[in-house]
N, C-alpha and C positions, 0 to 999 in steps of 0.2 A: 852726458856727450853721446851723441849720433854713431851709430856703428852700422856700414851697409853690407847686404850679402854677397855672398860671392859671385854673382851672376852683373854686380856691378860693380866690384873691386877688382884690381887687379895689382897685387904686391901692396900691400897697406899693411900699417900698425893701428891697432886697436888699445886703447879708444880714439877716436877722433878728435879734433880741435873744436871746439863747439863755434868758433866764427865759423860761415862759409862766405869769402867775399867772390861776388860776381861780375865778370866783365860783360860789360855792353855790347858792344861791336861785335860781331861775329858771333858769339858767345848766348848770349839773354836775346840778341836779336839777331835775324838774319838780314840784317842791314849794314848801314855804317852811316853814322848823327853827322860825319859831316859833310859826306857827301849829301845826306837829305836834308839836311839846313841850305846846303850849298843848291840845291838846286831849288828849293820851296822861295828861297831869298829872291833867287833868278829870275825865278816864275813873276815874284812880284816887282821887282824893279829891276830891268837889263842893264842899270848899270852895278849890278852887285859884282860881276868878277873884276871889275876897275878897282873899286872897293875892299875885295878882299886879297888882290894883289898888295895891295897899301900895307893892310893892317897886319899882312902874312910878314911884313919887314920888323914886327914886333913881337914875333912867335907864332906858335900853334897856338895857344892857349887863347891868346887875342882874338885871333881869325875865328876860333868856336865860337868866343863869348859876342863877337861882332855878327855872324853869320847866325847866333840862336837869338839872339835881337831882333832880326831884320824877318826872320823865316817866320810861318806861320806853319809847323808839323802838327799834326794830330797825331797825339801818342796814342790814341786809343785804336788806332787802324795801322800803328806796325805791325810788319812783319813776325812778332816774336815766335822762338822756338817752341815749342809746345813741352819737346822734350826736356828741354832744359828747365822751364817753370815747373815741369811735374817731378824735376829733383831735387830743385828749391826746396818744392810744396813739401814732396818725404824727408829734407831736413830738417825741416824747422817742425813735423810733427814727431819725430823720433827724439825733440828737445832741443836741438840748435837752434842757431841764432841766423838770420842772411844779412849779408848789409851789399848794396849794391858800391860796384867799386869802377870809374870808368871816365876815361880821356875826355868823354864828354864835357861841356859846360854845366856845372853845377842847374842851373835854372833847368834844365830838359831833362836832369837827372832827377830832380827831386818829382816832375812832371811824372816822369815814368815809375817812379817807385808808388808816387800818389796812385797812378792809375790801375798798376798790377796787384798794390796791397800785399807783397810777398815781405819786403824788407823791412827789417827793424831801423836802420838806416842808411840814405846815401850820399857817397862824395861822388865832386867829379874837380873837372878842373875852374880854375878860379878868375881865368882871366889873365892869369899869371904864371903861376906853373900848370906844367901839362901832365897830368896825372896820370902817366902812362911809364912803363918798363921798370924800368931803376927808380925812378920819382913813383913810382904806386909801391913800389918794394919798399922803397925808405918808408913811405906815409902808413902802410900796415904796418911792417914793425915796429915804430913809433906809439902806434895808435893800441895794439893789440899782442906786443912782443914775437920777436921771430920764433917760430915754430908752430905757435899759438892760433891760428888761422888756418883754412883751410881754401885753395882760392880754385876756382873755375875762370880756364881761357883758353885761348883757340890761337894764338900767331905766337911767332920768336917772339916779339915782345914781353912776354909774357913768362920767359925762360926767366931771367932774373925773379919773379914773383913768383913762382915755385921753387926758386932755390930756398926764399928764406921763409917757406911756409911749413905746414908742419903734413902737407897734404895736396896733392895736387889733381884737381880735376878738369883733363884734357878732352878738350871738344875738337876732334879732328880723327880726319881719317887718312892722315900721312904718315906714316909711317917713321920719315925724320921728325919730324917735330917728337911725336910719340918717345924714339930713342933721347932726344932732348934732354924731357922733362924726366926719362926714367935716372938720366946721368944726374940730375944734380937733386931730385928727389925720390926716396927710397919708398915711401909709399905714394902710388899714383893709382887712380880711377878713369876711364874712359867712356864717354858719352859717344856713342854712333852718330854720325852725321851722314846725311846725302853725299856725293861726290859732284863735281863741277857736273851742272848740266848742259850741256852744251848745245841739249835738243830746246834749251829755253833760249838761249841766246840767238839762235836759229830764228826763232818763234819773234822774237823780237824785232828783228831785221822784217817781218811779214810780207815774208814771200807771195803772200797769196794779193796782196795789193798791188803786185809789179803787174798785175792782168790791167788794172789803170792806164798803165804806158803803152798798149799795145795802139791807143791814139795815137803815137808819132806817124803810125802807118797808112793813116787815116786822107793824109796829102799824095802818098804814092796812089792810092785806091782809088780817088777821085781824080785825077789825071792819069790813069791805066798807065804808069809807068811801072812795069814788072820789069827791067833789065837788070843784069848782075849788079852793077855799081850803085845803082839806086836802092837794089834791098839791099844791099850790102851798108850799105852809110845810114839806112832806116835801121836795120838791126843795132848796129854799134849807136846808134841813138838812143834806142832804147834798153841795152847795156847800163849805158851812162845815166840814162834818168833812174834806173832800178837801183843803183850801186847810192845814186845821190838821195832818192827817195826815201831809203833804207838809211841813211843817214839822219835827215829829217825825223825820219819815226821814231830812232831812238833818243833824241833830243827832246820829241814832243812827249815821249815813255817820261822821261826823266823830268821835265816841269810839269806835266801832268798827276804825277805818283799820288799827291793828295784825293786829285779829281775821279781817279780812277779807282782808286780804294772807297769811295763812297758810290762808287755807280757796281748794281749787281752782276754783272759781267767784267768788266776790265778791271776790278781789282784780282782776279785770274791772271792779269798780265804778266811776264815773265818779273820785269822790274819791282813792280806794285805788289806782285806774291813774295817777294823775296827769293825767287828764283834763280836770277840772275842778278850776279851782284853787282851794284850801285857802279864799284868802280872800274868794271869793265866799259860801260857806255860811251866815256868822255874816247878814250882810246879805239876802241873801235867805230864811234861816229869820224875820225878823222882819218881813220886808213880805207873806209868807204868811199867819203869825201873825195880823197885822194885820186882812189880808182876812177870816180866818176869824172875828175879835172881832167885827167888823163885821156882820157877817151873824148873828152869835148875837145882836147887840142887837136885828137886827131882829125873829128870833122869840121875845124876852124873856128876861129874869131868870133864868127858871128853865132855859131853855135854854143863857144862857151859863154857869152853874151847872155846869151837864152836862161841858160841855165842857172847864171849867175842872177838874174830877174827870178827866176824862180827860187831860188835855195833863198834868196832875201825876203823875197813874198810871202814863204813860208815860214821863212823864223819870224817875221813879223807875225805872223797870224798865230803861231806858238806863245808868243810872249805878249802881244795886245790885242790885233783882232778879234779873236775866238770869242771875246769876252763883250763884242760892241755888236748890236741887234742890227740886221740886217745888214752889215758892213760885213759878219762873219758870212754869211750865203752868197755875197758876192766873190770874194775874195777866195772863199772857192769854188766856183764858179771860173775864175778867172784862170786859179790852178789849173784845169781840167783844159782850160781853151791854150795855154802856155804850152801843152805838149804837142796840142795837134799844131801850133806856131812852130815851132820846135822841128815836128818832121818835116814842115819844110823849107826852115830853114837848113838840115841836115843833108838832105835831098837834092838842094836848088830849086823847089816847086812853087813856085809863087801859091799862097791859098787864096780863095775863090772868098768874094766877097758874101757868096749863100753857105759858104765850109764854116765861116767866121761866125753869122747870123747865127748859124742853127744851133751851133758849137754853147755858143753864149748861153740861150735861152734855155734848151736843151741841160747842160749844165749846171744855170740857176736850178730850172728844177730838180735836178735830183741833189743840189748841197740843199733845198729847203724839206725835198721827202727828208734828208740823214735827221734834219732839226725834229722833224714834226714825229718822228720816231721816238727822238727821243724826248718831247716835253709827252706823246702819249705813255712813254714807262714812268715819265715823274708823274700825271696823273694819275695811273692805277698806283704808284705808289704812297698818293697823296703829301708827294714834298711841294713844296712852294715855289721852291727855285730848280733850275739845273747847276749844279757844283760846277764852276769856273765859265757859266755861261750869263748870259744878257738876257735870259726869255724865262717867261712866268706861263705855268700849267694854263693859264688862261690868253693865252698867247696862242693855241693849239689851232684856234678854227683861222685866225687870219694866216698863218704859217702854212697849212694845209692849202690856200685858196691859193698863196702864193706861186707851192709848186703846182697845183694843178694847171692853173691859168699860165707861168709859165711854160709847161711842158705844151699845152695844147697850141699855143706860140709857135712852139720848133718845129710841130707837125704843121702848122700853115706854110712855115718857111720852106719845110720841104714841096709841100704843093705848089706852091710860088714857084721854085727852083726846075720842077719836073716841067714847066708850061715855057722856060728859059732858053733863048739860042744855045748856053753853052749846051744843054743837054742836046738838044739836035744834034751837035758835032762831036758827042761823045758817044748819043748811042744810034743804035740801030731805029731799033722798039720801043722810044721813050715813054710809051703808054702802061708799060710793063711799072714803071717805076709809081703810077698810084698807090699800086699794092704795097710799097715800103708805105707810104702816108698812112695808109687802112693797119698797119700792123704797128705802125708807132701810135698812132691814135691808143689803140687797145692795149699795148704794152705800160702808156702812160698811164690811162686809167687804172691798170691794175696794180702799178706799183703803187700809186697814193692809197688805193683802196688799202694792200697789205700792211702801208705804215698807218691808216687809220686804225686798223683792229691789232695792232699792237703787235704782229707779224714781223717785222723789221729787226732783227735784229743783227745787222750788220751795216757797213758802207753798202748803198743801193748800188754800185756798181760790182762789187763784190758778193752781194747776193745775187745779181743778175748772171754773175759766171758760174752760180753756185745752184741756179734754180733749173729745175726741166722746161719750165715753160719759155721761160726768157732765154733760153739756149735755143729752143725750137722756132719763137721769134727771130732770134738771129738769122738762123737756117732762112727762114723765109726770105728774111729782108736780103739777104745775098743772094738766095734764088731767084730772087724777082731783079735785081740788079742783073747777076749774068744772061737771065732773060734779055731785058733790055737790050745788054751791051750786043748779043751776039745777034738778036733778029729775029 
């Protein structure tokens, strides 16, 4: 029977039980399989929440069985806890036996145990009985006998299991939970675990993506309206979009867990990596959405309607549209353009045909560049497909042509705008605006070159906000506009 060193053990008896039973959610896994399977199933079928609600009436075990059947979780890419795996491996090397005992459905328990190759047996919920808390304690006592097993857990639900065990392994920094375990079990050891990472949750909101929402200021800037009321309403529109957009990013990350884990960079996102708890995702999403709706109501029902269109379109993109070629690019271009329209609605400034045409072609180009960059990465990694997308690496030349052509058309629209009557009414020296067309022509060409060379590692808009050359181009565009307006 195994024994642990003093550094690993706090208040123990020797020898320890031979059998080590290990919990899955929050212990072996830095995630929760109920939430994993729900979001996976939801990403595959938008009707999942309705089916899950109906199945829950039959009990949590029945719900877990349904979600396990409907989901497509890749157990190989799940965020396992290396420290717990090392603990289990050490236990077995000392001559002990390890079993996985989890409230997760039996099919997934078998898949996870088979992937890790650490456990002699695996037990999970069977669709009728939820193997958690007192049910888990009763099962282990019946199978191994009271006091004849050690148990590794991480939550209040594990207290009854520790009470009936011969040794408790507590994976938690909570002094309250540690005290509870010590109160029911004389032999206790602890596995240190990182505390709640608030920075990971903040990162999941993607505040760097808020730079896209400055598009709500374009209507105000294009009309040369800089009075206090207009500026205030534009700022409120920016904040509303930022809250709602962050709520959408959270949902998108939850729906894209498998795809993100298969991506060389996105696998480090907070939810995909397990640094942020999936349980926090939905409540935080609803809170952000509520804040966005509240601000939208201040700006009027028209702006609220635009935000509703944005939210529905983005959700449809996350669930369905992103998997369809061309449609996904058109949708991304539309989402950028909606921001421009929202700025006009918020400030009461009509959006000109010129601005609308420029936005559609320019943002179609950026959306295509985003796909181009992903295809370049896939080609470099010799992947046959892009996970969760409808493209293949051999589509790269066509997508690159779409990005370049649409970008050049947007420059053409700007050039035609310089010669329009609208410009002569707004600018004293319209000829200065030709400089804007030249800078845009350079920038569009450069951004497609960067994507072609595999150096575009982020959304093009976010890339531009961090790129010194792009920022210099933005400054030049602003300078040309100021010169044109001042004469």
